[in-house]
Kinemage of the C-alpha trace (Angstrom):
@kinemage 1
@onewidth
@group {chain A} dominant
@subgroup {mainchain}
@vectorlist {calphas} color= white
{ca met a 1} P -18.321 -8.385 -0.804
{ca ser a 2} L -15.891 -10.214 -3.077
{ca val a 3} L -13.443 -7.756 -4.523
{ca thr a 4} L -10.487 -8.664 -6.729
{ca pro a 5} L -7.326 -7.088 -5.341
{ca pro a 6} L -4.808 -5.247 -7.513
{ca asp a 7} L -1.915 -7.348 -8.877
{ca gly a 8} L 0.475 -8.338 -6.089
{ca trp a 9} L -2.014 -7.531 -3.324
{ca thr a 10} L -4.135 -9.963 -1.306
{ca thr a 11} L -7.647 -9.515 -0.006
{ca ser a 12} L -9.264 -10.179 3.323
{ca ser a 13} L -12.956 -10.394 4.045
{ca ala a 14} L -12.635 -10.710 7.825
{ca gly a 15} L -14.469 -7.570 8.869
{ca pro a 16} L -14.499 -4.845 6.239
{ca ala a 17} L -12.932 -6.021 2.966
{ca thr a 18} L -9.325 -4.866 2.688
{ca trp a 19} L -6.341 -5.177 0.388
{ca phe a 20} L -2.954 -5.999 1.889
{ca lys a 21} L 0.633 -5.988 0.656
{ca arg a 22} L 3.937 -6.591 2.398
{ca phe a 23} L 6.882 -4.649 0.992
{ca glu a 24} L 10.355 -5.946 1.890
{ca phe a 25} L 13.627 -3.995 1.859
{ca ser a 26} L 17.296 -4.858 2.125
{ca asp a 27} L 18.034 -2.209 4.750
{ca tyr a 28} L 16.353 0.209 7.113
{ca ala a 29} L 17.503 3.330 5.244
{ca arg a 30} L 15.668 2.172 2.111
{ca leu a 31} L 12.594 1.285 4.167
{ca arg a 32} L 12.639 4.744 5.776
{ca arg a 33} L 12.750 6.445 2.343
{ca phe a 34} L 9.788 4.321 1.267
{ca leu a 35} L 7.775 5.415 4.324
{ca asp a 36} L 8.592 9.081 3.671
{ca asp a 37} L 7.721 8.723 -0.020
{ca met a 38} L 4.471 6.925 0.850
{ca ala a 39} L 3.499 9.776 3.192
{ca ala a 40} L 4.123 12.334 0.434
{ca leu a 41} L 2.174 10.201 -2.056
{ca ala a 42} L -0.764 9.923 0.364
{ca glu a 43} L -0.865 13.709 0.749
{ca glu a 44} L -0.654 14.208 -3.027
{ca thr a 45} L -3.365 11.680 -3.954
{ca gly a 46} L -5.600 12.002 -0.900
{ca val a 47} L -5.469 8.228 -0.428
{ca his a 48} L -4.340 7.207 3.055
{ca pro a 49} L -3.743 3.583 4.056
{ca asp a 50} L -6.046 2.218 6.742
{ca asn a 51} L -3.128 0.534 8.478
{ca ile a 52} L 0.666 0.635 8.188
{ca gly a 53} L 2.959 -1.641 10.169
{ca phe a 54} L 6.704 -1.962 9.775
{ca gly a 55} L 9.788 -3.644 11.139
{ca arg a 56} L 13.473 -3.447 10.337
{ca asn a 57} L 13.093 -4.731 6.763
{ca tyr a 58} L 9.374 -4.709 5.870
{ca val a 59} L 6.300 -2.497 5.606
{ca asn a 60} L 2.746 -3.883 5.706
{ca val a 61} L 0.113 -1.702 4.045
{ca thr a 62} L -3.656 -2.218 4.274
{ca leu a 63} L -6.210 -0.316 2.196
{ca glu a 64} L -9.986 -0.467 2.195
{ca ala a 65} L -11.116 -2.645 -0.714
{ca gln a 66} L -13.455 -0.960 -3.145
{ca ala a 67} L -15.889 -2.681 -5.496
{ca glu a 68} L -15.034 -0.059 -8.076
{ca gln a 69} L -11.478 1.173 -7.662
{ca asp a 70} L -11.502 4.951 -7.934
{ca val a 71} L -8.881 6.784 -9.957
{ca gln a 72} L -7.041 8.170 -6.928
{ca gln a 73} L -6.757 4.794 -5.195
{ca gly a 74} L -5.650 3.078 -8.411
{ca asp a 75} L -3.003 5.771 -8.942
{ca phe a 76} L -1.839 5.463 -5.323
{ca ile a 77} L -1.472 1.667 -5.577
{ca gln a 78} L 0.440 1.773 -8.871
{ca arg a 79} L 2.775 4.505 -7.690
{ca leu a 80} L 3.330 2.831 -4.303
{ca asp a 81} L 4.316 -0.398 -6.046
{ca arg a 82} L 6.805 1.553 -8.184
{ca leu a 83} L 8.215 3.343 -5.119
{ca ser a 84} L 8.981 -0.009 -3.531
{ca glu a 85} L 11.141 -0.952 -6.510
{ca gln a 86} L 13.323 2.175 -6.454
{ca asp a 87} L 16.870 2.050 -5.059
C-alpha cells in the first residue's frame, strides 16, 4: 500500500505501512512536557501511537498509515505537530 504521509512525516512500507516523525527538543524538561501532552492528546482523541521512543533530546513517534486518514488521526497529527513547537 502506497500512502502519502502527512507533511513533515515519512513513510515506511517494511511490514505494515507506518508514518514516522522525529521531534527534537533543546532540553529534557521540554521533551518531558511534550510526552505528557502527547499522552493527554492520545486520551482525548483516541489515537494512540504504535511506537514511541525517546532519548535525552528527541522523541520518535510511529503511527499506522491509513489509506484514508480519519478525522481523529488527522486531528492528532496536526495537534501533535503544534505541541512540538510550543515553548
